[in-house]
C-alpha positions in Angstrom: 49.9 -62.4 84.3 48.6 -58.9 83.6 46.1 -58.1 80.7 46.3 -55.3 78.7 43.7 -53.7 76.9 44.7 -52.2 73.7 43.0 -48.9 72.3 43.0 -47.9 68.9 42.5 -44.3 68.3 42.4 -42.3 64.9 46.1 -40.2 65.0 46.2 -37.4 63.0 49.5 -36.7 61.1 50.8 -33.1 59.4 51.5 -34.1 55.6 51.9 -31.3 53.0 49.9 -28.5 55.2 46.6 -31.0 55.7 45.8 -33.1 58.4 45.7 -36.6 57.6 43.8 -39.6 59.3 44.8 -43.0 59.3 42.2 -45.7 60.6 41.3 -49.1 59.5 38.2 -49.7 57.2 36.3 -52.6 55.7 37.9 -52.9 52.0 35.3 -53.9 49.2 35.4 -57.5 48.1 37.7 -57.2 45.0 37.9 -60.4 43.2 41.3 -61.4 41.5 40.4 -59.8 37.9 39.1 -56.2 38.9 41.5 -53.3 38.5 40.7 -49.7 39.1 43.6 -47.2 38.5 43.7 -43.5 38.3 45.8 -41.6 35.5 47.3 -38.4 36.0 49.1 -36.3 33.2 52.2 -34.6 34.2 52.7 -31.6 32.0 56.3 -31.0 32.7 57.5 -34.4 33.1 56.2 -35.7 29.9 54.9 -38.5 31.9 51.6 -40.3 33.2 51.6 -41.5 37.2 49.3 -44.6 37.8 47.7 -45.0 40.9 46.3 -48.4 41.9 43.0 -47.6 43.9 42.5 -51.3 44.8 45.1 -51.2 47.3 44.4 -50.5 51.4 44.6 -47.0 51.7 45.8 -47.8 55.4 48.9 -49.0 53.9 48.7 -46.3 51.5 47.9 -45.6 48.0 50.9 -45.5 46.1 52.1 -44.7 42.1 52.5 -48.4 40.9 54.0 -46.8 37.3 55.2 -43.8 35.8 54.2 -44.0 32.2 56.8 -41.9 29.4 54.3 -40.5 27.0 54.8 -37.3 24.8 55.5 -33.7 25.3 53.3 -31.7 27.5 50.5 -34.2 28.5 47.2 -32.4 29.3 44.0 -34.1 28.6 43.2 -38.0 29.7 40.2 -40.2 29.0 39.6 -43.8 29.7 37.6 -45.8 27.3 34.2 -46.9 28.2 34.4 -50.4 26.4 38.0 -51.0 26.2 40.6 -51.4 28.6 42.8 -48.1 27.3 43.6 -44.9 28.5 44.0 -42.0 26.0 46.6 -39.1 26.8 46.7 -35.7 24.5 50.2 -34.6 24.2 50.0 -31.0 23.5 53.6 -30.3 23.1 54.3 -33.1 20.4 50.8 -32.9 18.7 50.2 -36.5 19.2 48.2 -39.1 21.4 49.4 -42.0 23.6 47.5 -44.9 23.7 48.1 -46.8 27.4 46.8 -50.3 27.6 45.5 -50.3 31.1 46.2 -54.3 32.0 50.0 -53.3 31.2 50.0 -49.8 32.1 52.4 -49.2 29.0 52.1 -47.2 25.7 51.1 -49.8 23.2 50.6 -46.9 20.1 51.1 -43.4 19.6 48.4 -41.9 17.1 49.6 -38.1 15.4 47.3 -35.0 15.3 47.5 -31.3 14.6 49.0 -28.6 16.4 48.3 -27.9 20.4 45.5 -30.3 21.1 44.5 -30.2 25.0 41.8 -32.4 25.5 39.9 -35.5 24.3 36.6 -37.2 24.4 35.5 -40.5 23.8 32.3 -41.8 21.9 29.8 -44.1 24.0 30.4 -47.2 22.0 34.4 -46.5 22.8 35.2 -46.8 18.9 36.0 -43.3 18.2 37.9 -40.5 20.2 37.7 -36.7 19.4 40.6 -34.0 19.6 40.4 -30.3 19.3 43.6 -29.1 17.8 43.7 -25.3 18.8 46.7 -24.5 17.3 45.3 -25.8 13.9 41.6 -24.7 13.7 40.7 -28.5 13.1 39.5 -31.8 14.7 41.1 -35.1 14.9 38.5 -37.9 14.6 40.5 -41.3 15.9 39.3 -44.9 15.2 40.3 -46.5 18.2 40.0 -49.9 16.7 42.6 -49.2 14.2 44.4 -46.6 16.2 44.3 -44.5 13.3 42.7 -40.7 12.2 39.7 -41.3 10.5 39.0 -37.6 9.4 40.2 -34.2 10.3 37.3 -31.3 10.3 37.8 -28.0 9.7 36.2 -25.9 12.6 36.4 -22.5 13.9 39.2 -20.7 15.3 41.0 -22.0 18.3 39.0 -24.8 19.3 39.6 -26.1 22.8 37.2 -28.6 23.4 35.2 -31.2 21.6 32.6 -32.9 23.7 30.4 -36.0 21.9 26.9 -36.3 22.9 25.7 -39.1 25.2 24.1 -40.8 22.3 27.0 -40.5 20.1 25.3 -38.7 17.2 26.8 -35.3 17.7 30.1 -33.6 18.5 29.9 -30.0 19.9 33.3 -28.0 19.5 34.0 -24.9 21.2 35.6 -22.3 19.1 37.4 -19.8 21.8 39.1 -17.4 19.3 35.9 -16.7 17.2 33.1 -17.0 19.7 31.3 -19.8 18.4 30.4 -23.7 18.2 30.8 -25.8 15.4 28.0 -28.8 15.7 29.4 -31.8 13.8 27.4 -34.9 12.5 29.3 -37.8 14.0 27.7 -40.4 11.5 28.7 -38.5 8.5 32.0 -37.2 9.9 31.0 -33.4 8.8 30.3 -30.1 10.5 26.5 -29.4 9.9 26.3 -25.9 11.7 28.3 -23.1 13.1 26.6 -21.0 15.8 28.1 -17.8 17.1 27.1 -17.6 21.0 29.2 -15.4 23.8 32.9 -14.6 24.1 35.6 -16.8 24.9 33.6 -20.3 25.0 35.5 -23.1 27.0 33.7 -26.1 28.5 30.7 -27.9 27.2 28.0 -30.0 29.0 25.3 -32.1 26.8 22.1 -33.2 28.5 21.6 -36.9 28.8 18.8 -37.1 26.2 21.3 -35.3 23.7 18.7 -32.5 23.1 20.6 -29.6 24.5 24.5 -28.3 25.1 25.5 -25.7 27.3 28.7 -23.9 26.8 30.6 -21.3 29.4 32.0 -18.4 28.0 34.7 -17.1 29.9 35.0 -13.7 28.3 31.5 -12.5 28.8 30.4 -14.4 31.8 27.6 -16.3 30.4 26.8 -19.7 29.8 24.9 -20.6 26.3 22.2 -22.9 25.9 22.0 -24.4 22.6 19.2 -26.4 20.9 21.0 -29.9 19.5 18.0 -30.7 17.5 17.5 -27.6 15.7 21.1 -26.1 15.9 20.4 -22.6 17.3 21.1 -20.5 20.2 18.3 -20.7 22.7 19.3 -18.7 25.5 22.6 -16.6 26.9 22.5 -16.7 30.8 24.3 -14.4 32.8 26.4 -16.0 35.5 29.4 -14.9 37.5 32.7 -13.5 36.1 35.0 -15.7 34.1 33.1 -18.9 34.1 35.9 -21.3 33.3 34.2 -25.0 33.2 30.8 -26.8 33.8 29.6 -30.0 36.2 26.4 -31.5 35.0 24.1 -33.1 37.7 24.1 -36.8 37.1 20.2 -36.7 36.5 20.5 -33.8 34.0 18.4 -31.6 36.1 20.8 -28.5 37.0 24.2 -27.4 35.6 26.9 -25.5 37.5 29.1 -22.8 36.3 32.6 -22.4 37.9 32.8 -18.7 38.0 37.0 -18.4 38.6 37.3 -14.7 38.9 33.9 -14.3 41.1 34.9 -16.9 44.0 31.6 -18.4 43.1 29.3 -20.9 41.7 26.3 -20.3 39.4 23.4 -23.0 39.3 21.3 -23.3 36.0 18.0 -25.0 35.9 18.6 -26.9 32.6 15.0 -27.2 31.3 13.7 -23.6 31.6 17.2 -22.1 31.2 17.1 -20.3 34.1 19.8 -19.2 36.8 18.5 -20.6 39.9 21.5 -18.2 41.9 25.0 -17.7 42.6 26.9 -18.7 45.6 30.2 -17.8 47.1 32.5 -20.9 47.4 36.4 -19.8 47.9 39.0 -18.3 45.6 39.5 -18.8 42.0 37.0 -22.0 41.9 38.2 -23.9 38.9 36.2 -27.4 38.4 33.6 -29.9 40.4 32.4 -33.0 40.2 28.9 -34.3 41.5 28.3 -37.2 43.5 26.5 -40.1 41.7 23.2 -39.7 44.1 23.1 -35.9 43.1 23.7 -35.2 47.0 26.9 -33.4 46.9 29.3 -31.3 44.6 33.1 -31.2 45.6 34.4 -27.6 44.0 38.6 -27.3 43.8 39.5 -23.5 45.1 42.5 -22.9 43.0 43.5 -20.3 45.1 42.2 -21.0 48.4 44.3 -24.8 48.4 41.2 -26.4 49.5 38.1 -28.2 48.5 34.5 -26.9 49.0 31.8 -29.3 49.4 28.5 -28.3 48.7 25.5 -29.9 49.7 22.6 -29.6 47.0 19.9 -30.3 49.1 20.7 -27.3 52.0 22.0 -24.9 49.1 25.1 -24.1 50.9 29.0 -25.0 51.4 29.2 -27.6 54.4 32.9 -28.3 54.5 36.2 -27.0 53.5 39.0 -29.3 53.0 42.6 -28.6 52.9 44.8 -30.1 50.3 47.9 -29.3 48.4 48.6 -26.3 46.2 46.6 -24.6 43.6 44.0 -28.0 43.5 42.3 -28.3 39.7 40.9 -31.6 38.3 39.2 -33.6 40.2 37.6 -37.5 40.3 35.7 -40.1 42.2 36.6 -43.0 42.5 34.1 -45.8 41.7 32.8 -46.5 44.7 32.5 -43.0 45.7 34.1 -43.1 48.5 37.4 -41.6 47.7 37.8 -38.3 46.3 41.1 -37.6 43.9 42.1 -33.8 43.8 45.3 -33.0 41.3 47.3 -30.1 43.0 49.2 -28.5 40.2 51.3 -26.3 42.2 52.4 -28.8 44.7 52.8 -31.8 42.1 50.7 -34.0 43.9 47.5 -36.1 44.6 45.2 -35.5 47.7 43.3 -38.1 48.6 40.1 -37.5 50.9 37.8 -40.2 52.4 34.2 -39.7 52.9 32.8 -42.0 55.7 30.1 -42.1 58.3 31.8 -40.8 61.7 31.5 -43.4 64.6 33.9 -42.0 67.2 34.5 -38.7 68.8 37.9 -39.1 67.1 36.0 -39.0 63.9 33.8 -35.7 64.1 33.7 -35.1 60.5 32.5 -37.4 57.5 35.8 -36.0 55.5 39.2 -36.3 56.2 42.3 -35.9 54.1 43.7 -39.8 53.9 46.8 -38.9 51.9 49.0 -37.0 49.8 50.6 -38.8 46.8 53.8 -37.1 45.1 53.3 -37.4 40.9 55.0 -35.8 38.3 55.6 -32.0 37.8 52.9 -29.9 36.8 49.8 -32.4 36.9 47.2 -31.6 34.7 44.1 -33.8 34.5 42.8 -37.1 35.9 41.2 -40.0 34.8 40.0 -43.2 36.8 39.5 -46.6 35.0 37.8 -49.5 36.6 37.9 -53.0 34.9 37.9 -56.7 34.8 41.3 -58.1 33.6 41.8 -60.8 31.2 44.1 -62.5 33.8 45.2 -62.6 37.6 48.2 -60.3 38.3 50.5 -63.1 39.0 49.8 -64.0 35.3 47.9 -67.5 36.0 
């Protein structure tokens, strides 16, 4: 009887304009109660796509549920203490509360005109929503699922960011070039600070002492002292910095200069720009790995992800994805990078691994592309222990 040797190799397939490599991997030892989902808001479908991240990607990550929410969903955030996810519906001026165990909407909280983003307090009890069309902030009581307060701020507030210690909320007022500082305990605006033109994204240091704000209209990043509520410095970066990413250790902040095709790295203690580096066409967002070694950058017009090595100070890889990549998220294991492709209405999944064969020359590969709804906007990953196994026993 003849004996046959079965040789398994990685087979590349072309999918949605990128190479996709399928190969066996060792799965984490998930317990029966462990859950991990990605939630993608679909702005033109009025839905949220839920992707199960505990399934074997060799068989394929898939959308396990499509949840109907309000009109024009944009921002999404996961509660760090509860098994809940919150979706901001810009068109219907409300927030949908999704029970992550059931993946269904269990409550809807009304806010005010044109909200886009939501941020959750560290204790999971409050949420802050900037209502850009109403010049105010809705403070949500997440235990009671009601509005606890409505605070008047500057004109055109785009984002309200809560500090890591939960004591302060910083609001970027795009229409009047200012930030509002909110005392979270008193639920009152304690100061307003004029900064630079068209402030957008906000990053707050881990010790809650400083905030950095990107100003797309003036090509600057503002550094703000949160102990004394004063502007410390205006730092010149590239043209149209639309977002910021903070290293997990808090030592550096990166500004993504949309119209310059570059990133600018800012050292947070001395408030100094260390340098600017070309990364691709129209970079929009980025996310750091937890070990501070890599920065993943979505290049909106290049249709790829740039991998920036922090130690080497340069881009070490370009990874093709779908059309107009924007929002990014890493899974809990840091093994998978999830990329929202706003133009092609899908989610690209990039795998990071240690190459072991000549068929795997790179540590990155595009694992799969998952269709979601029309015009996906934002993504949040929620991992948690459920109260009962999937079969209900």
